[in-house]
DSSP file (Angstrom, degrees, kcal/mol; ACC not computed):
  #  RESIDUE AA STRUCTURE BP1 BP2  ACC     N-H-->O    O-->H-N    N-H-->O    O-->H-N    TCO  KAPPA ALPHA  PHI   PSI    X-CA   Y-CA   Z-CA
    1    1 A M              0   0    0      0, 0.0     2,-0.3     0, 0.0     0, 0.0   0.000 360.0 360.0 360.0 130.7   -5.9   21.9   -2.2
    2    2 A V        -     0   0    0      1,-0.1     2,-0.6     2,-0.0    74,-0.0  -0.608 360.0-119.5 -82.7 136.0   -4.5   18.4   -2.7
    3    3 A D        +     0   0    0     -2,-0.3    -1,-0.1     1,-0.1     0, 0.0  -0.643  34.7 174.8 -75.0 118.8   -6.6   16.0   -4.7
    4    4 A Q        +     0   0    0     -2,-0.6    -1,-0.1    74,-0.0    71,-0.1   0.026  31.8 124.9-118.3  27.2   -7.3   13.1   -2.3
    5    5 A R        -     0   0    0     70,-0.1    -2,-0.0     1,-0.0     0, 0.0  -0.324  54.5-141.1 -76.1 169.0   -9.7   11.0   -4.5
    6    6 A F        +     0   0    0     -2,-0.1    -1,-0.0     3,-0.0    -2,-0.0  -0.607  30.6 178.0-130.8  70.9   -8.9    7.4   -5.2
    7    7 A P    >   -     0   0    0      0, 0.0     3,-1.9     0, 0.0     0, 0.0  -0.156  46.0 -99.9 -73.5 169.9   -9.9    6.9   -8.8
    8    8 A K  G >  S+     0   0    0      1,-0.3     3,-1.9     2,-0.2     5,-0.1   0.805 119.8  67.4 -58.0 -31.6   -9.6    3.7  -10.8
    9    9 A S  G 3  S+     0   0    0      1,-0.3    -1,-0.3     3,-0.1    36,-0.1   0.672  97.8  53.4 -66.4 -15.4   -6.4    5.0  -12.4
   10   10 A C  G <  S+     0   0    0     -3,-1.9    38,-1.8    37,-0.1     2,-0.4   0.181  98.4  83.6-102.2  15.8   -4.7    4.8   -9.0
   11   11 A R  B <  S-a   48   0A   0     -3,-1.9     2,-0.8    36,-0.3    38,-0.2  -0.916  76.6-127.7-121.4 145.2   -5.6    1.1   -8.4
   12   12 A L        +     0   0    0     36,-2.4    38,-0.2    -2,-0.4    -3,-0.1  -0.834  38.9 171.9 -82.4 114.8   -4.0   -2.1   -9.5
   13   13 A L        +     0   0    0     -2,-0.8     2,-0.3    36,-0.1    -1,-0.2   0.738  45.9  44.7-105.9 -24.6   -7.1   -3.7  -11.0
   14   14 A D  S >> S-     0   0    0      1,-0.1     4,-1.6     0, 0.0     3,-0.5  -0.780  79.5-110.8-125.5 166.5   -6.0   -6.9  -12.8
   15   15 A S  H 3> S+     0   0    0     -2,-0.3     4,-2.8     1,-0.2     5,-0.2   0.785 113.1  63.5 -66.0 -26.8   -3.8   -9.9  -12.1
   16   16 A K  H 3> S+     0   0    0      2,-0.2     4,-1.9     1,-0.2    -1,-0.2   0.897 103.2  48.2 -62.6 -40.2   -1.3   -8.8  -14.7
   17   17 A A  H <> S+     0   0    0     -3,-0.5     4,-1.5     2,-0.2    -2,-0.2   0.891 113.4  47.4 -67.0 -40.6   -0.5   -5.6  -12.8
   18   18 A F  H  X S+     0   0    0     -4,-1.6     4,-2.7     1,-0.2     5,-0.2   0.923 110.3  52.7 -65.1 -44.6   -0.1   -7.6   -9.5
   19   19 A E  H  X S+     0   0    0     -4,-2.8     4,-2.8     1,-0.2    -2,-0.2   0.867 105.1  55.9 -59.8 -38.2    2.1  -10.2  -11.3
   20   20 A H  H  X S+     0   0    0     -4,-1.9     4,-1.6     2,-0.2    -1,-0.2   0.920 111.5  42.8 -61.3 -43.4    4.3   -7.4  -12.6
   21   21 A V  H  < S+     0   0    0     -4,-1.5    -2,-0.2     1,-0.2    -1,-0.2   0.928 119.0  43.0 -69.5 -44.7    4.9   -6.1   -9.1
   22   22 A F  H  < S+     0   0    0     -4,-2.7    -2,-0.2     1,-0.2    -1,-0.2   0.823 111.4  57.3 -70.1 -31.0    5.4   -9.6   -7.6
   23   23 A G  H  < S+     0   0    0     -4,-2.8    -2,-0.2     1,-0.2    -1,-0.2   0.935 127.1   6.3 -68.4 -49.4    7.6  -10.8  -10.6
   24   24 A K  S  < S-     0   0    0     -4,-1.6    -1,-0.2    -5,-0.2     2,-0.2  -0.625  77.3-174.0-137.1  76.7   10.3   -8.1  -10.4
   25   25 A P        -     0   0    0      0, 0.0    14,-0.2     0, 0.0     3,-0.1  -0.502  15.6-159.0 -73.8 139.6    9.9   -5.9   -7.3
   26   26 A D  S    S+     0   0    0     12,-2.1     2,-0.3     1,-0.2    13,-0.2   0.705  75.8   7.8 -86.6 -22.7   12.3   -2.9   -7.0
   27   27 A F  E     -B   38   0A   0     11,-1.8    11,-2.2     2,-0.0     2,-0.3  -0.986  56.0-163.2-154.5 162.3   11.9   -2.6   -3.3
   28   28 A R  E     +B   37   0A   0     -2,-0.3     2,-0.4     9,-0.2     9,-0.2  -0.949  10.6 178.1-149.5 124.5   10.3   -4.3   -0.3
   29   29 A V  E     +B   36   0A   0      7,-2.5     7,-3.3    -2,-0.3     2,-0.3  -0.967  12.8 163.9-128.1 146.6    9.6   -2.7    3.1
   30   30 A S  E     -B   35   0A   0     -2,-0.4     2,-0.2     5,-0.2     5,-0.2  -0.986  19.7-178.8-155.6 163.4    8.0   -4.4    6.0
   31   31 A N        -     0   0    0      3,-2.5    74,-0.0    -2,-0.3    -2,-0.0  -0.761  59.3 -70.0-143.9-165.1    7.2   -4.5    9.7
   32   32 A K  S    S+     0   0    0     -2,-0.2    62,-0.1     1,-0.2     3,-0.1   0.788 129.9  29.9 -64.5 -27.5    5.3   -6.8   12.0
   33   33 A Y  S    S+     0   0    0      1,-0.2    58,-2.6    60,-0.1     2,-0.3   0.673 119.4  36.2-111.1 -21.3    1.9   -5.9   10.5
   34   34 A F  E     - C   0  90A   0     56,-0.2    -3,-2.5    71,-0.1     2,-0.4  -0.961  49.2-164.4-134.9 152.0    2.5   -4.9    6.8
   35   35 A L  E     -BC  30  89A   0     54,-2.0    54,-3.1    -2,-0.3     2,-0.5  -0.995  12.7-166.5-128.6 128.0    4.6   -5.9    3.9
   36   36 A I  E     -BC  29  88A   0     -7,-3.3    -7,-2.5    -2,-0.4     2,-0.4  -0.973   4.0-174.4-118.4 125.2    4.8   -3.5    0.9
   37   37 A I  E     +BC  28  87A   0     50,-2.4    50,-2.8    -2,-0.5     2,-0.3  -0.928  17.1 165.1-113.5 138.1    6.2   -4.7   -2.4
   38   38 A G  E     -BC  27  86A   0    -11,-2.2   -12,-2.1    -2,-0.4   -11,-1.8  -0.975  25.9-158.1-151.4 163.8    6.7   -2.1   -5.1
   39   39 A C  E     - C   0  85A   0     46,-1.8    46,-2.8    -2,-0.3     2,-0.2  -0.994  29.6-112.8-143.0 148.3    8.2   -1.3   -8.4
   40   40 A W  E     - C   0  84A   0     -2,-0.3    44,-0.3    44,-0.2     2,-0.2  -0.565  38.7-171.0 -79.5 140.3    9.0    2.0  -10.1
   41   41 A T        -     0   0    0     42,-2.2    42,-0.2    -2,-0.2    -1,-0.0  -0.706  35.9-119.9-126.5 176.7    7.0    2.7  -13.3
   42   42 A E  S    S+     0   0    0     -2,-0.2    42,-0.1     2,-0.0    -2,-0.0   0.408  77.0 111.6 -97.1   0.4    6.9    5.2  -16.1
   43   43 A Q  S    S-     0   0    0      2,-0.1    -2,-0.2     1,-0.1     0, 0.0  -0.284  74.7-123.9 -71.4 160.9    3.3    6.3  -15.3
   44   44 A E  S    S+     0   0    0     39,-0.1    -1,-0.1     2,-0.1    38,-0.1   0.535  90.1  39.7 -85.4  -5.3    2.7    9.8  -13.9
   45   45 A H  S    S-     0   0    0    -36,-0.1    -2,-0.1    36,-0.0    38,-0.1  -0.981  84.3-106.8-141.5 153.5    0.9    8.6  -10.8
   46   46 A P        -     0   0    0      0, 0.0     2,-0.3     0, 0.0    39,-0.2  -0.375  29.0-151.6 -74.0 157.0    1.3    5.8   -8.2
   47   47 A R  E     - d   0  85A   0     37,-2.6    39,-2.6    -2,-0.1     2,-0.4  -0.953   5.9-149.4-130.1 153.3   -1.1    2.9   -8.1
   48   48 A L  E     -ad  11  86A   0    -38,-1.8   -36,-2.4    -2,-0.3     2,-0.4  -0.962  12.7-176.7-129.0 135.9   -2.1    0.7   -5.1
   49   49 A G  E     - d   0  87A   0     37,-2.1    39,-2.9    -2,-0.4     2,-0.4  -0.990  12.9-158.1-125.6 141.6   -3.1   -2.9   -4.7
   50   50 A I  E     - d   0  88A   0     -2,-0.4     2,-0.5    37,-0.2    39,-0.2  -0.971   7.6-172.2-124.6 130.7   -4.2   -4.3   -1.3
   51   51 A I  E     + d   0  89A   0     37,-3.0    39,-2.2    -2,-0.4     2,-0.5  -0.965   9.1 170.3-124.4 115.3   -4.2   -7.9   -0.2
   52   52 A V        -     0   0    0     -2,-0.5     2,-0.1    37,-0.2    39,-0.1  -0.905  24.9-147.8-123.3 100.4   -5.8   -8.8    3.1
   53   53 A A    >>  -     0   0    0     -2,-0.5     4,-2.3    37,-0.4     3,-0.7  -0.396  15.5-137.2 -73.8 141.7   -6.0  -12.6    3.4
   54   54 A K  T 34 S+     0   0    0      1,-0.2    -1,-0.1     2,-0.2     9,-0.0   0.793 106.3  63.9 -64.3 -28.4   -8.9  -14.3    5.2
   55   55 A K  T 34 S+     0   0    0      1,-0.2    -1,-0.2     2,-0.0     3,-0.2   0.845 110.7  36.2 -62.3 -35.2   -6.2  -16.6    6.7
   56   56 A N  T <4 S+     0   0    0     -3,-0.7    37,-0.6     1,-0.3     2,-0.5   0.846 131.4  25.5 -88.1 -38.1   -4.6  -13.6    8.4
   57   57 A I     <  -     0   0    0     -4,-2.3    -1,-0.3     1,-0.1     6,-0.1  -0.934  69.8-169.9-130.9 106.6   -7.7  -11.6    9.4
   58   58 A A        +     0   0    0     -2,-0.5     2,-0.3    -3,-0.2    -1,-0.1   0.869  60.7  73.6 -71.2 -40.7  -10.7  -13.7    9.7
   59   59 A R     >  -     0   0    0      1,-0.1     4,-2.2     2,-0.0     3,-0.3  -0.587  69.4-142.9 -85.8 134.4  -13.6  -11.2   10.0
   60   60 A A  H  > S+     0   0    0     -2,-0.3     4,-2.7     1,-0.2     5,-0.2   0.853 101.3  56.7 -59.9 -37.5  -14.7   -9.3    6.9
   61   61 A T  H  > S+     0   0    0      1,-0.2     4,-1.7     2,-0.2    -1,-0.2   0.880 108.7  46.4 -67.2 -35.3  -15.3   -6.1    9.0
   62   62 A Q  H  > S+     0   0    0     -3,-0.3     4,-2.3     2,-0.2    -2,-0.2   0.888 111.5  51.6 -74.1 -38.4  -11.7   -6.1   10.2
   63   63 A R  H  X S+     0   0    0     -4,-2.2     4,-2.2     1,-0.2    -2,-0.2   0.931 111.5  47.7 -59.8 -44.1  -10.4   -6.8    6.6
   64   64 A N  H  X S+     0   0    0     -4,-2.7     4,-2.3     1,-0.2    -1,-0.2   0.867 108.7  54.1 -67.4 -34.7  -12.4   -3.9    5.3
   65   65 A R  H  X S+     0   0    0     -4,-1.7     4,-2.2    -5,-0.2    -1,-0.2   0.933 109.1  48.4 -61.0 -46.3  -11.2   -1.6    8.2
   66   66 A V  H  X S+     0   0    0     -4,-2.3     4,-2.4     1,-0.2    -2,-0.2   0.911 110.1  52.0 -62.4 -41.4   -7.6   -2.4    7.3
   67   67 A K  H  X S+     0   0    0     -4,-2.2     4,-2.6     1,-0.2     5,-0.2   0.921 109.3  50.1 -60.9 -43.9   -8.3   -1.7    3.6
   68   68 A R  H  X S+     0   0    0     -4,-2.3     4,-2.4     1,-0.2    -1,-0.2   0.910 110.7  49.2 -60.3 -43.3   -9.8    1.7    4.5
   69   69 A I  H  X S+     0   0    0     -4,-2.2     4,-2.2     2,-0.2    -1,-0.2   0.920 113.0  46.9 -65.5 -43.0   -6.8    2.6    6.6
   70   70 A V  H  X S+     0   0    0     -4,-2.4     4,-2.3     2,-0.2    -2,-0.2   0.910 112.8  49.0 -65.9 -42.6   -4.3    1.6    3.8
   71   71 A R  H  X S+     0   0    0     -4,-2.6     4,-2.8     2,-0.2    -2,-0.2   0.909 110.7  51.2 -62.2 -43.0   -6.3    3.5    1.2
   72   72 A E  H  X S+     0   0    0     -4,-2.4     4,-2.1    -5,-0.2    -2,-0.2   0.910 110.6  48.2 -61.4 -43.5   -6.4    6.6    3.4
   73   73 A A  H  X S+     0   0    0     -4,-2.2     4,-1.8     2,-0.2    -1,-0.2   0.908 112.5  49.5 -64.2 -40.9   -2.6    6.5    4.0
   74   74 A F  H  X S+     0   0    0     -4,-2.3     4,-1.2     1,-0.2    -2,-0.2   0.926 109.6  50.6 -64.0 -45.5   -2.1    6.1    0.2
   75   75 A R  H  < S+     0   0    0     -4,-2.8     3,-0.3     1,-0.2     4,-0.3   0.895 112.2  47.6 -60.7 -40.2   -4.4    9.0   -0.6
   76   76 A C  H  < S+     0   0    0     -4,-2.1    -1,-0.2     1,-0.2     3,-0.2   0.849 122.3  33.8 -69.2 -32.9   -2.6   11.3    1.9
   77   77 A R  H >X S+     0   0    0     -4,-1.8     4,-1.1    -5,-0.2     3,-0.8   0.368  84.8 108.6-105.3   3.3    0.9   10.3    0.6
   78   78 A R  H >X S+     0   0    0     -4,-1.2     4,-0.6    -3,-0.3     3,-0.5   0.827  77.0  51.9 -53.6 -41.9    0.2    9.8   -3.1
   79   79 A A  H 34 S+     0   0    0     -4,-0.3     3,-0.4     1,-0.2    -1,-0.3   0.858 110.9  48.0 -65.5 -36.6    2.0   12.9   -4.3
   80   80 A A  H <4 S+     0   0    0     -3,-0.8    -1,-0.2     1,-0.2    -2,-0.2   0.658  98.5  69.5 -81.7 -14.7    5.2   12.1   -2.4
   81   81 A L  H << S-     0   0    0     -4,-1.1    -1,-0.2    -3,-0.5    -2,-0.2   0.748  84.6-159.4 -79.4 -22.8    5.3    8.4   -3.6
   82   82 A G     <  -     0   0    0     -4,-0.6     2,-1.3    -3,-0.4    -1,-0.2  -0.364  50.7 -18.9  78.8-161.3    6.2    9.2   -7.2
   83   83 A S  S    S+     0   0    0    -42,-0.2   -42,-2.2   -37,-0.1     2,-0.3  -0.687  92.9 128.4 -88.3  94.4    5.6    6.8  -10.1
   84   84 A T  E     -C   40   0A   0     -2,-1.3   -37,-2.6   -44,-0.3     2,-0.5  -0.992  53.6-136.0-146.5 150.6    5.3    3.5   -8.4
   85   85 A D  E     -Cd  39  47A   0    -46,-2.8   -46,-1.8    -2,-0.3     2,-0.4  -0.954  30.5-168.4-105.3 125.5    3.1    0.4   -8.2
   86   86 A L  E     -Cd  38  48A   0    -39,-2.6   -37,-2.1    -2,-0.5     2,-0.5  -0.918  16.2-166.9-118.7 140.4    2.6   -0.8   -4.6
   87   87 A V  E     -Cd  37  49A   0    -50,-2.8   -50,-2.4    -2,-0.4     2,-0.6  -0.991  12.9-160.5-121.1 121.7    1.1   -4.0   -3.3
   88   88 A V  E     -Cd  36  50A   0    -39,-2.9   -37,-3.0    -2,-0.5     2,-0.5  -0.898   4.2-165.8-103.7 123.4    0.3   -3.9    0.4
   89   89 A L  E     -Cd  35  51A   0    -54,-3.1   -54,-2.0    -2,-0.6     2,-0.3  -0.928  12.9-139.8-110.4 131.3   -0.1   -7.2    2.3
   90   90 A A  E     -C   34   0A   0    -39,-2.2   -37,-0.4    -2,-0.5   -56,-0.2  -0.698  18.8-151.5 -89.7 141.3   -1.6   -7.3    5.7
   91   91 A R    >   -     0   0    0    -58,-2.6     3,-1.2    -2,-0.3   -58,-0.1  -0.537  31.2 -68.6-106.2 173.9   -0.1   -9.7    8.2
   92   92 A K  T 3  S+     0   0    0      1,-0.2    -1,-0.2    -2,-0.2   -35,-0.1  -0.148 112.1  24.3 -60.5 155.3   -1.5  -11.6   11.2
   93   93 A D  T >  S+     0   0    0    -37,-0.6     3,-1.0     1,-0.1    -1,-0.2   0.452  81.1 119.0  70.3   3.7   -2.6   -9.8   14.4
   94   94 A L  G X   +     0   0    0     -3,-1.2     3,-1.7     1,-0.2    -2,-0.1   0.842  65.7  65.6 -65.3 -31.7   -3.2   -6.5   12.6
   95   95 A Q  G 3  S+     0   0    0      1,-0.3    -1,-0.2   -39,-0.2    -3,-0.1   0.706  92.9  62.2 -65.8 -17.0   -6.9   -6.6   13.6
   96   96 A F  G <  S+     0   0    0     -3,-1.0    -1,-0.3     2,-0.1    -2,-0.2   0.550  86.8  94.3 -84.8  -7.9   -5.9   -6.3   17.3
   97   97 A L  S <  S-     0   0    0     -3,-1.7     2,-0.1    -4,-0.2    -4,-0.0  -0.500  79.5-115.9 -82.3 151.6   -4.3   -2.8   16.7
   98   98 A E     >  -     0   0    0     -2,-0.2     4,-2.2     1,-0.1     5,-0.2  -0.443  33.5-106.5 -74.8 161.6   -6.1    0.5   17.2
   99   99 A N  H  > S+     0   0    0      1,-0.2     4,-2.6     2,-0.2     5,-0.2   0.910 119.2  52.1 -58.8 -44.7   -6.7    2.6   14.1
  100  100 A N  H  > S+     0   0    0      1,-0.2     4,-2.0     2,-0.2    -1,-0.2   0.885 109.9  48.9 -63.2 -37.6   -4.0    5.1   15.1
  101  101 A D  H  > S+     0   0    0      2,-0.2     4,-2.0     1,-0.2    -1,-0.2   0.910 110.7  50.2 -67.0 -41.6   -1.4    2.4   15.6
  102  102 A S  H  X S+     0   0    0     -4,-2.2     4,-2.1     1,-0.2    -2,-0.2   0.918 110.5  50.8 -61.8 -43.6   -2.2    0.9   12.3
  103  103 A R  H  X S+     0   0    0     -4,-2.6     4,-2.6     1,-0.2     5,-0.2   0.895 108.7  50.9 -60.9 -41.6   -1.9    4.3   10.6
  104  104 A S  H  X S+     0   0    0     -4,-2.0     4,-1.8     1,-0.2    -1,-0.2   0.880 109.7  50.1 -69.0 -34.2    1.5    4.9   12.2
  105  105 A F  H  X S+     0   0    0     -4,-2.0     4,-1.4     2,-0.2    -1,-0.2   0.912 114.2  43.8 -68.2 -42.1    2.8    1.6   11.0
  106  106 A I  H  X S+     0   0    0     -4,-2.1     4,-2.0     1,-0.2    -2,-0.2   0.897 113.2  51.7 -71.8 -38.9    1.7    2.1    7.4
  107  107 A H  H  X S+     0   0    0     -4,-2.6     4,-2.0     1,-0.2    -1,-0.2   0.872 105.8  55.5 -65.5 -35.9    3.0    5.7    7.4
  108  108 A A  H  X S+     0   0    0     -4,-1.8     4,-1.5    -5,-0.2    -1,-0.2   0.893 108.4  48.2 -63.2 -39.0    6.4    4.6    8.7
  109  109 A L  H  X S+     0   0    0     -4,-1.4     4,-1.8     2,-0.2    -1,-0.2   0.863 109.2  52.3 -69.5 -36.0    6.7    2.2    5.7
  110  110 A M  H  X S+     0   0    0     -4,-2.0     4,-2.3     1,-0.2    -2,-0.2   0.847 104.9  56.8 -69.2 -31.3    5.6    4.9    3.3
  111  111 A D  H  X S+     0   0    0     -4,-2.0     4,-1.6     2,-0.2    -1,-0.2   0.918 106.5  49.9 -61.6 -42.2    8.4    7.1    4.8
  112  112 A E  H  X S+     0   0    0     -4,-1.5     4,-1.2     1,-0.2    -2,-0.2   0.878 109.2  51.6 -65.5 -37.3   10.9    4.4    3.9
  113  113 A I  H  X S+     0   0    0     -4,-1.8     4,-0.8     1,-0.2     3,-0.4   0.918 106.5  53.6 -64.7 -42.6    9.5    4.2    0.3
  114  114 A E  H >< S+     0   0    0     -4,-2.3     3,-0.6     1,-0.2    -1,-0.2   0.859 107.1  51.9 -60.3 -35.2    9.9    7.9   -0.1
  115  115 A K  H 3< S+     0   0    0     -4,-1.6    -1,-0.2     1,-0.2    -2,-0.2   0.796 109.3  50.3 -69.9 -27.9   13.6    7.6    1.0
  116  116 A K  H 3< S+     0   0    0     -4,-1.2    -1,-0.2    -3,-0.4    -2,-0.2   0.549  81.2 123.0 -84.8  -8.8   14.1    4.9   -1.6
  117  117 A K    <<  -     0   0    0     -4,-0.8     2,-0.1    -3,-0.6   -35,-0.1  -0.312  68.2-117.1 -60.4 129.6   12.6    6.9   -4.4
  118  118 A P        -     0   0    0      0, 0.0     2,-0.3     0, 0.0    -1,-0.1  -0.408  29.2-113.0 -67.5 142.0   15.0    7.3   -7.3
  119  119 A S              0   0    0      1,-0.1    -3,-0.0    -2,-0.1     0, 0.0  -0.561 360.0 360.0 -77.3 138.4   16.0   10.9   -8.0
  120  120 A A              0   0    0     -2,-0.3    -1,-0.1    -3,-0.0    -3,-0.0   0.465 360.0 360.0 -86.6 360.0   14.8   12.2  -11.3
């Protein structure tokens, strides 16, 4: 059974961690609805930060829905991502997508990240 919890150790919690990813990103993948910036780390597990700006998605319920979808995708793919810090930014018009469409867009980007993963 795969562990699909989302403990604090799998989250980017402070501004220093976000600045590290934004300062020197190792990769960047995007589509019309999401931008994922990331860097490879020495930690044994990936970590996730989510940014959903009020400017892009006005309603709090929609912002929370997007965050849930991103966290779910991360939990499902965590083992395949390797040691990386990811920051996911939501773009405009994402709130108009159905949940399944949002999931498919985020999973497609995570597929690209898996392909970019350095071989150990």
